[in-house]
C-alpha positions in Angstrom: 42.8 35.4 100.4 40.2 33.4 98.6 37.9 31.4 100.7 36.5 27.9 99.8 33.2 29.6 99.1 34.8 32.0 96.6 36.6 29.1 94.9 33.3 27.3 94.5 31.8 30.4 93.0 34.6 30.8 90.5 34.2 27.2 89.4 30.5 27.6 88.7 29.9 27.7 85.0 27.0 29.3 83.3 24.6 26.8 81.8 24.4 26.6 78.0 22.4 24.7 75.6 24.6 22.4 73.5 23.7 22.5 69.8 23.8 19.4 67.7 22.9 21.2 64.5 26.4 21.9 63.2 27.5 20.9 59.7 28.9 17.5 58.8 32.5 18.7 58.3 32.8 20.4 61.7 31.5 17.3 63.4 33.9 15.1 61.5 36.8 17.4 62.5 35.4 17.7 66.1 35.4 21.5 66.1 32.6 23.9 67.1 30.4 25.0 64.2 29.0 28.5 64.2 26.1 27.2 62.2 26.1 30.0 59.7 24.0 29.4 56.6 24.5 28.5 53.8 28.1 27.7 54.8 29.8 28.1 58.2 32.9 30.3 58.6 35.2 27.3 59.2 34.2 25.6 56.0 34.4 28.7 54.0 37.9 29.6 55.3 39.1 26.0 54.9 37.5 25.6 51.4 35.5 22.6 52.7 32.0 21.6 51.4 29.6 22.6 54.1 26.5 20.4 54.4 24.0 20.5 57.3 21.9 17.6 58.5 18.2 17.7 57.9 16.3 19.5 60.7 13.3 17.8 62.3 10.9 18.6 65.1 11.8 16.8 68.4 9.1 14.4 69.5 7.6 14.3 66.0 7.4 10.8 64.6 9.4 10.5 61.3 7.4 9.5 58.3 8.0 6.0 57.0 10.2 7.2 54.2 12.5 9.3 56.3 15.6 8.1 58.1 15.9 9.0 61.7 19.2 10.5 62.5 20.1 10.1 66.2 21.2 13.1 68.2 24.0 11.2 70.0 27.5 11.6 68.6 29.6 8.5 68.3 32.7 7.5 66.6 31.7 3.9 66.0 30.5 2.9 62.6 27.0 1.3 62.9 25.8 -1.3 60.4 22.2 -0.1 61.1 20.2 1.8 58.5 19.7 4.5 61.1 23.3 5.5 60.3 24.3 7.0 63.6 27.8 7.7 62.4 26.7 9.4 59.2 26.0 12.6 61.0 29.7 12.9 62.0 31.1 12.1 58.6 31.2 14.6 55.8 30.1 13.6 52.3 33.4 15.0 51.2 35.5 12.9 48.9 38.9 14.4 49.8 40.4 11.5 51.7 41.2 8.1 50.2 42.5 7.2 53.6 39.0 7.5 55.1 37.7 5.3 52.3 40.1 2.5 53.3 39.1 3.0 56.9 35.4 2.5 56.3 35.9 -0.1 53.6 39.1 -1.9 54.3 38.7 -4.8 51.9 36.5 -5.8 49.0 37.3 -9.5 49.6 35.8 -9.7 53.0 33.7 -12.7 53.5 31.4 -10.9 56.0 28.1 -9.4 55.0 28.3 -5.9 53.5 26.7 -3.4 55.9 24.7 -0.4 54.9 27.4 1.8 56.4 30.1 0.2 54.3 28.1 0.7 51.1 27.1 4.3 52.0 30.7 5.3 52.5 31.8 3.4 49.4 29.4 5.6 47.6 30.7 8.8 49.2 34.4 7.9 48.5 34.2 6.2 45.2 30.9 5.7 43.4 29.8 9.3 43.5 33.0 10.4 41.8 32.8 7.8 39.0 29.1 7.7 38.0 29.7 10.5 35.5 32.7 12.6 34.5 30.5 15.6 33.8 31.7 18.4 36.0 28.2 19.8 36.2 27.0 16.7 38.1 29.7 16.4 40.8 28.0 18.5 43.4 24.7 16.8 43.0 26.3 13.3 43.2 28.7 14.1 46.1 26.6 16.3 48.2 22.9 16.5 47.2 22.1 12.8 46.7 24.0 11.6 49.8 22.2 14.3 51.9 18.8 13.2 50.5 19.8 9.6 51.3 20.0 10.6 55.0 16.5 12.0 54.8 14.7 9.4 52.8 14.8 5.6 53.0 13.9 5.4 49.3 16.9 7.4 48.2 19.0 5.6 50.8 18.3 2.1 49.4 18.8 3.4 45.8 22.3 4.8 46.7 23.3 1.6 48.4 22.2 -0.4 45.3 24.3 1.7 43.1 27.2 1.4 45.5 26.9 -2.4 45.6 27.0 -2.6 41.8 30.0 -0.3 41.7 31.8 -2.5 44.3 31.0 -5.6 42.3 32.3 -4.0 39.1 35.5 -3.0 40.9 36.0 -6.6 42.0 35.6 -7.8 38.5 37.9 -5.2 36.9 40.8 -6.0 39.3 43.7 -8.1 38.2 43.2 -10.9 39.2 39.4 -10.5 39.7 37.9 -11.2 43.1 36.3 -14.5 44.0 33.0 -15.3 42.4 31.4 -15.6 45.8 32.4 -12.1 46.8 31.1 -10.6 43.6 27.8 -12.6 43.9 27.4 -11.4 47.5 27.8 -7.7 46.4 25.3 -8.2 43.6 22.7 -9.9 45.9 23.1 -7.1 48.4 22.5 -4.6 45.6 19.4 -6.4 44.4 18.1 -6.3 48.0 18.4 -2.5 48.1 17.2 -2.2 44.5 13.9 -4.0 45.3 13.5 -2.1 48.6 13.8 1.2 46.8 11.5 0.1 44.0 8.9 -1.1 46.5 9.0 2.2 48.4 8.7 4.2 45.1 5.6 2.2 44.2 4.1 2.9 47.7 4.8 6.6 47.4 3.2 6.9 44.0 0.1 5.2 45.3 -0.5 8.0 47.8 -0.7 11.2 45.8 -1.8 13.3 48.8 1.6 12.8 50.5 3.7 12.2 47.5 7.2 13.7 47.7 8.8 14.3 44.3 12.4 14.7 45.4 12.9 11.2 46.7 11.2 9.7 43.6 13.5 11.6 41.2 16.7 11.1 43.1 16.0 7.3 43.6 15.2 6.8 39.9 18.4 8.5 38.9 20.4 6.1 41.1 18.6 3.0 40.0 19.6 3.5 36.3 23.2 2.6 37.0 22.3 -0.4 39.0 19.9 -1.7 36.3 22.7 -1.6 33.7 25.6 -2.7 35.9 23.7 -5.7 37.3 23.3 -7.1 33.9 27.0 -7.1 33.0 27.8 -8.5 36.5 25.2 -11.3 35.9 26.9 -12.0 32.5 30.3 -12.2 34.2 29.0 -14.6 36.8 27.4 -16.7 34.1 30.7 -17.0 32.3 32.5 -18.0 35.5 29.9 -20.6 36.2 31.7 -23.0 33.9 28.6 -24.8 32.7 27.6 -24.1 29.1 23.9 -24.5 28.3 22.9 -24.8 24.7 20.7 -21.9 23.5 20.7 -20.3 27.0 18.9 -16.9 26.8 21.1 -13.8 27.4 20.4 -12.4 30.9 20.2 -8.8 29.9 17.3 -6.5 28.8 16.8 -2.8 28.5 13.3 -3.0 29.9 14.1 -1.7 33.4 16.3 1.1 32.0 13.5 2.2 29.7 10.9 2.2 32.4 13.0 4.2 34.8 14.2 6.8 32.3 10.7 7.2 30.9 9.4 7.6 34.4 11.9 10.5 35.0 10.8 12.1 31.8 7.1 11.7 32.6 7.7 13.3 36.0 9.4 16.3 34.4 6.6 16.5 31.8 4.0 16.5 34.6 5.8 19.2 36.5 6.4 21.4 33.5 3.4 23.6 34.0 2.6 27.1 35.3 1.2 25.9 38.6 1.9 23.1 41.1 0.4 19.7 40.3 -3.0 19.2 42.0 -2.9 16.7 44.7 0.8 16.6 45.1 2.2 18.0 48.3 5.3 20.2 48.0 8.4 18.6 49.5 9.0 19.9 53.0 12.7 19.9 52.4 13.4 21.4 49.0 17.0 22.0 49.7 18.9 19.3 51.6 21.5 21.4 53.1 22.7 22.8 49.8 22.7 26.4 48.7 22.0 26.5 44.9 23.6 29.8 44.4 26.9 29.2 46.1 27.5 25.5 46.0 25.6 24.4 42.9 25.9 27.1 40.3 25.5 24.6 37.5 21.8 24.4 38.4 21.4 27.7 36.6 24.1 27.5 33.9 23.7 26.2 30.5 26.1 23.4 29.4 29.1 24.7 27.5 29.3 23.9 23.8 32.8 22.3 24.0 32.5 18.6 23.4 34.1 16.2 25.9 36.6 14.0 24.1 36.0 10.4 23.3 39.1 8.3 23.8 37.7 4.9 22.9 39.8 3.0 20.2 36.7 2.4 18.2 35.8 6.1 17.9 37.7 7.0 14.7 36.6 3.7 13.1 32.9 4.3 13.8 33.1 7.9 12.8 34.7 7.1 9.4 32.4 4.1 8.5 29.0 4.9 10.1 27.8 7.4 7.5 27.7 4.9 4.7 26.2 2.2 7.0 23.4 4.5 8.0 22.8 5.4 4.4 22.4 1.7 3.6 20.0 1.2 6.5 17.9 4.2 5.3 17.6 2.5 1.8 16.4 -0.7 3.4 13.9 1.2 5.4 12.7 3.2 2.3 12.4 -0.1 0.4 10.2 -1.6 3.2 8.0 1.5 3.4 7.4 1.4 -0.4 6.7 -2.3 -0.8 5.0 -3.3 2.5 1.6 -2.5 3.7 2.2 -0.7 7.0 -1.3 -1.2 8.3 -0.3 -1.4 12.0 2.2 1.4 11.8 5.3 -0.6 12.8 7.3 0.6 9.9 6.5 4.2 10.6 7.6 3.6 14.2 10.9 2.1 12.9 11.3 5.1 10.6 10.8 7.5 13.6 13.3 5.6 15.7 15.9 5.7 13.0 15.4 9.4 12.5 16.2 9.9 16.2 19.2 7.6 16.0 20.6 9.5 12.9 20.4 12.8 14.7 22.1 11.4 17.8 24.9 10.0 15.6 25.3 13.2 13.6 25.4 15.5 16.7 27.9 13.3 18.6 30.3 12.5 15.8 30.3 15.9 14.1 31.2 17.6 17.4 34.1 15.3 18.0 35.5 14.1 14.7 34.5 16.8 12.2 35.6 20.4 11.8 32.2 21.3 10.3 29.3 22.0 12.7 26.4 19.6 12.8 23.6 20.5 10.4 21.1 19.1 12.8 19.6 21.1 15.7 18.0 18.1 17.3 17.8 18.2 21.0 16.5 15.2 23.0 13.1 15.7 24.6 12.1 18.6 22.4 8.5 17.4 23.1 9.0 17.9 26.8 10.1 21.5 27.0 12.1 24.0 25.1 13.6 25.2 28.4 14.9 21.9 29.8 18.4 23.2 29.6 17.4 26.3 31.6 15.9 24.6 34.7 15.6 27.9 36.6 12.9 29.0 34.2 10.7 26.0 34.9 7.9 26.1 37.4 8.9 23.2 39.7 8.2 24.3 43.2 8.2 20.7 44.6 11.8 20.0 43.5 15.0 21.8 44.5 16.7 23.5 41.5 19.9 21.4 41.9 17.9 18.1 41.6 15.7 19.2 38.7 18.8 20.4 36.9 20.5 17.0 37.5 17.4 15.2 36.4 17.1 17.3 33.2 20.7 16.6 32.3 20.1 12.9 32.8 17.2 12.6 30.3 17.9 15.6 28.1 21.7 16.0 27.9 23.6 18.1 25.4 25.6 16.2 22.7 28.8 17.9 23.8 28.5 16.3 27.3 29.9 12.8 28.1 28.3 10.4 25.7 26.5 7.9 27.9 23.4 9.8 28.8 23.1 11.3 25.3 23.1 7.9 23.7 20.6 6.6 26.3 18.1 9.2 25.2 17.4 6.9 22.2 15.6 4.6 24.6 13.6 7.5 26.0 12.7 9.1 22.6 11.7 6.2 20.4 8.0 5.5 19.9 6.4 2.9 22.1 5.4 0.9 19.0 9.0 0.5 18.1 9.8 -0.8 21.6 6.9 -3.2 21.5 8.3 -4.6 18.3 12.0 -4.9 19.3 11.9 -5.9 23.0 10.4 -9.4 22.5 13.1 -10.0 19.9 15.8 -8.9 22.3 14.5 -11.3 24.9 15.5 -14.1 22.5 19.2 -13.3 22.4 21.5 -16.1 23.3 24.8 -16.4 25.3 26.3 -18.7 22.7 25.8 -19.1 19.0 23.2 -21.5 17.6 24.3 -23.9 14.8 24.6 -22.2 11.5 22.0 -24.4 9.8 19.4 -23.4 12.5 19.5 -19.7 11.6 17.2 -20.0 8.6 14.7 -22.4 10.3 14.6 -20.7 13.7 14.6 -17.0 13.1 11.7 -16.5 10.7 12.0 -12.7 11.0 9.6 -10.4 9.1 10.9 -7.4 7.4 9.6 -5.1 10.2 11.3 -7.2 12.8 14.6 -7.3 10.9 14.5 -3.5 10.6 13.8 -3.1 14.3 16.8 -5.3 15.2 18.9 -3.6 12.6 18.2 -0.1 14.1 18.9 -1.4 17.6 22.2 -3.0 16.4 23.3 0.3 14.9 22.6 2.0 18.2 24.5 -0.7 20.1 27.6 0.1 18.0 27.5 3.7 19.1 27.2 2.5 22.7 30.6 0.8 22.3 32.1 4.2 22.7 31.0 4.6 26.4 32.6 1.3 27.5 35.5 3.2 29.2 33.5 6.3 30.1 30.9 4.6 32.3 31.6 1.5 34.4 27.9 0.9 34.8 27.6 0.4 31.1 31.0 -1.3 30.5 30.9 -4.1 27.9 27.1 -4.4 28.0 26.6 -3.2 24.4 29.2 -5.7 23.2 27.4 -8.5 25.1 24.1 -7.3 23.8 25.1 -7.2 20.1 26.9 -10.5 20.5 23.7 -12.1 21.9 21.8 -10.8 18.9 24.2 -12.3 16.5 24.3 -15.5 18.4 20.5 -15.8 18.0 19.8 -14.3 14.6 23.1 -14.5 12.8 24.9 -11.6 11.1 23.2 -12.2 7.8 19.5 -11.8 8.6 19.6 -8.5 6.7 20.9 -10.2 3.5 18.2 -12.9 3.7 15.5 -10.2 3.4 17.4 -7.7 1.2 19.3 -9.8 -1.3 20.9 -6.7 -2.9 22.9 -6.3 0.4 24.5 -9.7 0.0 27.7 -8.4 -1.4 28.1 -5.8 1.4 29.0 -6.6 4.9 26.5 -5.9 7.7 28.1 -2.9 9.5 27.2 -3.8 13.1 28.6 -7.3 12.6 31.8 -5.9 11.2 32.2 -3.4 14.1 31.5 -6.3 16.6 34.3 -8.4 15.0 36.8 -5.5 15.1 36.0 -4.8 18.8 36.3 -8.5 19.6 39.8 -8.6 18.1 40.8 -5.4 20.0 39.7 -7.0 23.2 41.6 -10.2 22.4 45.0 -8.3 22.1 44.5 -5.9 25.0 
């Protein structure tokens, strides 16, 4: 017969150390994780994405750029940037129900918390930033995991999420209240500026510079830089107060700076040995196994072109060749008759050569049975191996991230169009940008009086050519309106602002022989305007 002493002995349990290093998915499901790397048995057997939290030494103070993830496990969703609940939630995007739980309403009058925006990114933004299958793992696993390790990436992700939320509000029928959209945009700007400031601080300390947060943050800030401009334009239209000759609140300056910064980083890293003075990142793999979860980091992009379903696609494809031929003649005329002492015409010619190759590669792979004669690949001056990231010597950056960055600034023409078209801004000479950007700053939200065109523009032949080339590129950008929410109708707004300021006949004023012909960008703009009217 058992005695009370024996019963006490049977109840005594062996002490064990409770581990808090399990993967996100097991914590979310409240089951024990065996902590196998790179993926635990439960995630492998259940076909879940297995992601582990970043490891850190207890008692060691986290650097300023790193997020401190508490060890306590809680169910409550905290609005604090310390994201105590993020550790229990998987970056998986399988459940729309969870998205509604974390983000119940986009019309809420309360302030958007960091947790709300982070989970909106996980459940929605990460799946819609691009429709390239090669990028899904990076956007849905890699970037969110880095965001939990770096405040710089964290703010960048929240900025993109806020812009996505505002665009969602605008696209609904009926649209959300102006105040709600404005609140989301202001929140996005707050995170955008925080991320930008941290990036500047990081670049000022080369001895402790971590390249992964810089690259990841820059990649997230590009969508915000473009989306915020079309959101601002929508808010301006809803303001109800028309100001004569009000400048258009959009500029490609931020996009150019960010994308060229990404390219410069890759150029700096593209060498046989690590960059002197730059410390390797202590966490080169944020819980991701490149060989099992991110095979696209080592695979070349397939040559099958993604379809373009925009209504303007066939129209642009059938009319652009003649339009580009006419622009080439205008450029040749200027090169022959003008004294190009400052090299601006040569810069325009180089920019147009880049644009012609982009147009040829994209349209021939989608609307022609004949292969493209051009072998142009963006960023040929950077590296011949950019499409094979595993061959590059980049010890400071995980392969999945450098592959994602390479595809962002050096995509294939067969991939979704947005990033391939944006390489125009990365590739053109700085002299061309110096010429065209001040002119773009003069664009207007509404047209000036017709009689003011001749007296107010005063364009030189070089300036007219620079605008002409940019307008032809803007027409190509029409095709990504439905592909990328963060671009949306921005090209339409941009070209409209140019016509509002300079008219659609500034070409014929300088090239009288063109008077009988119609300026192609203006014609495409009118066609798209009519399509939008009857949609």
